C-alpha positions in Angstrom: 255.9 196.5 355.6 258.5 194.4 356.8 258.6 195.9 360.2 254.6 195.3 360.7 254.8 191.7 359.7 257.4 190.6 362.4 255.4 192.8 364.9 252.1 190.9 364.0 254.4 187.4 364.0 256.3 188.3 367.4 253.0 189.1 369.5 251.4 186.0 367.8 253.7 183.3 368.7 254.5 185.2 372.1 250.6 184.2 372.7 250.6 180.7 371.3 254.1 180.3 373.0 252.4 181.3 376.2 248.8 179.5 375.9 251.4 176.1 374.8 253.6 176.9 378.1 250.0 177.4 380.5 248.5 174.1 379.0 252.0 171.9 379.1 252.2 173.3 383.5 249.1 171.7 384.1 250.4 167.9 383.4 252.2 166.4 386.4 255.0 165.0 384.4 256.0 168.3 382.8 259.1 169.4 383.9 260.7 172.8 383.2 262.8 171.8 380.5 260.1 170.3 378.7 258.0 173.3 379.2 261.1 175.7 377.8 261.7 173.4 374.8 257.5 173.2 374.1 257.3 176.7 374.5 260.6 178.0 372.5 259.1 175.3 369.8 255.5 177.1 369.4 257.2 179.9 369.5 259.4 179.4 366.2 256.9 177.9 364.7 254.1 180.3 365.2 256.8 182.9 364.4 257.7 181.8 361.2 254.2 180.9 360.1 253.0 184.0 360.5 255.4 185.8 359.2 255.6 184.0 356.2 251.9 184.0 355.7 251.8 188.0 356.4 254.7 188.9 354.3 254.2 187.0 351.7 250.2 186.7 351.5 248.9 189.8 352.6 251.3 192.6 353.6 253.2 192.2 350.3 249.6 192.1 347.9 248.1 195.2 350.4 251.6 197.0 349.4 250.9 196.2 346.0 247.3 197.9 345.8 248.5 200.9 348.2 251.3 201.2 345.1 248.5 201.1 342.0 246.5 203.6 343.7 248.8 206.1 344.4 249.9 205.7 340.9 247.0 206.2 339.7 246.2 209.2 342.0 249.3 210.8 340.4 247.8 209.7 336.8 250.7 207.5 336.3 249.6 204.1 334.4 253.0 202.8 333.7 251.7 199.9 335.9 249.9 198.5 333.2 252.2 196.6 331.4 252.8 194.9 334.3 249.8 193.7 335.2 248.6 193.1 331.8 249.2 189.2 331.7 248.6 188.4 335.6 246.3 186.1 336.6 246.0 184.4 340.3 243.2 182.9 342.4 244.2 184.6 345.3 241.7 187.0 347.1 244.0 190.0 347.5 245.9 189.4 344.0 242.0 189.5 342.2 241.3 192.7 344.0 244.8 194.1 342.9 243.8 192.3 339.0 240.3 194.2 339.6 241.9 198.1 340.4 244.1 197.4 337.7 241.1 196.9 334.9 239.6 200.0 336.9 242.9 201.7 336.2 243.1 200.7 332.4 239.6 201.9 331.9 240.4 205.0 333.8 243.7 205.4 331.2 241.4 204.2 328.2 239.0 207.5 329.1 242.0 209.8 329.4 243.8 208.8 326.1 239.7 209.1 324.4 239.5 212.4 325.9 242.5 214.0 324.6 241.7 212.5 321.2 238.6 214.3 321.5 240.0 217.6 322.9 242.5 217.3 319.6 239.6 216.8 317.6 237.6 219.4 319.0 240.7 222.3 319.0 241.7 221.1 315.2 237.9 221.0 314.3 237.8 224.3 315.6 240.8 225.6 313.9 239.5 224.1 310.5 235.8 226.1 310.9 237.7 229.6 311.7 239.8 228.9 308.7 236.4 228.3 306.4 234.4 230.7 308.0 237.2 233.6 307.2 237.7 232.3 303.3 233.7 233.6 302.1 233.7 236.6 304.5 237.3 238.0 303.2 236.4 237.4 300.0 233.2 239.1 300.3 234.6 241.8 302.0 237.2 242.3 299.2 235.0 242.5 296.3 232.4 245.1 298.6 235.8 247.2 299.3 237.0 246.8 295.7 233.9 248.7 294.3 233.7 251.5 297.0 237.4 252.0 295.9 236.0 253.1 292.7 235.3 249.8 290.6 231.3 250.6 291.1 231.7 253.5 288.0 232.5 250.0 285.8 229.3 248.6 285.3 230.8 245.1 283.9 233.1 245.1 286.8 230.4 246.1 289.2 228.7 243.0 288.0 230.9 240.7 288.2 232.5 241.5 291.4 228.7 241.7 292.9 228.2 238.3 291.8 231.2 237.2 293.4 230.3 238.8 296.8 226.6 237.1 296.9 228.9 233.6 295.9 231.2 234.2 298.8 227.9 234.7 301.3 226.3 232.0 299.4 229.5 229.7 300.4 229.0 231.0 303.8 225.5 230.2 304.2 226.7 226.6 302.9 229.5 226.3 305.5 226.8 227.0 308.3 225.1 224.4 306.9 227.3 221.8 307.0 227.9 222.8 310.8 224.3 221.8 311.0 224.9 218.6 309.2 227.3 217.7 311.8 224.2 217.2 314.2 222.9 215.4 311.7 225.6 212.9 311.4 225.3 212.7 315.2 221.8 211.5 315.0 222.2 209.3 312.0 219.7 212.1 310.0 222.0 213.7 307.5 220.0 214.0 304.2 222.2 214.8 300.7 220.4 216.4 298.0 221.2 214.5 294.9 220.6 215.9 291.2 221.8 215.8 287.7 224.6 219.0 287.0 227.6 219.7 285.2 230.3 219.3 287.1 232.8 221.3 285.1 230.5 224.3 286.0 231.1 223.7 289.6 234.8 223.7 289.4 234.7 226.9 287.1 232.9 228.5 289.8 235.7 227.5 292.3 238.1 229.1 290.4 236.0 232.4 289.8 235.5 232.5 293.6 239.2 231.8 294.8 241.2 233.9 291.8 241.7 237.0 293.3 243.2 235.1 296.8 245.5 233.1 294.1 246.2 236.2 292.4 247.2 237.4 296.0 250.2 235.3 296.1 251.2 235.4 292.1 249.7 232.1 291.7 248.0 230.8 288.5 244.7 228.6 288.9 243.3 227.0 286.2 242.2 223.4 284.4 244.5 221.4 283.5 243.0 220.7 280.1 240.2 222.2 278.2 237.2 220.5 279.0 234.7 222.0 276.6 232.1 219.3 277.2 230.2 219.2 279.8 230.8 215.8 282.4 227.6 215.5 284.2 227.1 213.7 287.5 224.4 212.9 290.4 225.4 213.7 293.4 225.3 216.5 295.6 226.2 219.8 294.1 226.8 221.9 297.3 228.8 219.6 298.8 230.8 218.9 295.5 231.5 222.6 295.3 232.5 222.4 299.2 235.0 219.5 298.5 236.6 221.3 295.5 236.8 225.1 297.3 238.7 223.1 300.1 241.2 221.3 298.2 241.6 224.4 295.7 241.6 226.6 298.7 244.5 224.3 300.6 246.3 224.1 297.1 247.0 228.1 297.2 247.2 228.2 301.3 250.7 225.8 300.9 251.7 226.9 297.5 254.1 229.6 297.4 254.6 229.6 293.7 253.7 228.0 290.6 250.1 226.9 289.9 246.8 225.3 291.1 245.3 223.1 288.3 241.5 221.1 288.5 241.2 217.5 286.5 239.0 215.6 286.1 239.4 211.8 285.1 236.5 209.9 283.7 236.3 206.1 284.0 233.1 204.2 283.1 230.1 205.8 285.1 232.6 207.4 288.0 234.0 210.4 287.6 237.4 211.3 289.6 237.8 215.1 290.6 241.8 216.3 291.3 243.9 219.5 292.3 247.3 219.4 291.6 249.8 222.5 292.7 253.2 223.1 293.0 253.7 223.6 296.8 255.1 221.3 299.3 253.9 217.6 299.5 
């Protein structure tokens, strides 16, 4: 850039000096000394003026624009902090600032896409985990029956009820996936009803008992809830929430127990899950 500024300044200075000498040579009183001095002065003044103008007002800004574009091409947005507080009325600098704004927007878009991709991976992992839980539970109950437990009427009925409940959970999970599209369109619907939340928690314990036993964990209530605790909510979603909490507690607990409890305050009921695992 420095070489180009000098070349432009040199060419224009030579042209201006030539025109100046040619014009002064038409005057009858112009001597060779006057022509030489005038030519040198016009050359020097033009060279300095053009060089300073091009170097500091044009070439340098063009170089900055090129550097910004080059960094954007390499997906390097480190220039954002340098231009964040810049403000100028210079036309080339304004162009540079517009390019900077474009770069900032692109950078934000890239960050948003990264977050969406991370969310997508996490969501798929969670869905995979949630799908496995009811499928493996139903599979375990059916295989246990096939291994001979089907001959015991009491055990057969109990395991078939658990297998049916696992399949109901699978259906509920699929409904939750469909609910995601309803959330995006703002058409999510809740089915409120009065029910005993203790019975819901008991069903969760019964459903995940085998999973806890495989890790030698105890899963139970933290107290005797012989009296019903009625709430007004969406029973299926409450069941899913408690199931997820207990399932995660079992997953991250190596020994000890998982406890489910309720804290009734005024018209609100808080459900909590305690475990002896990490965290």
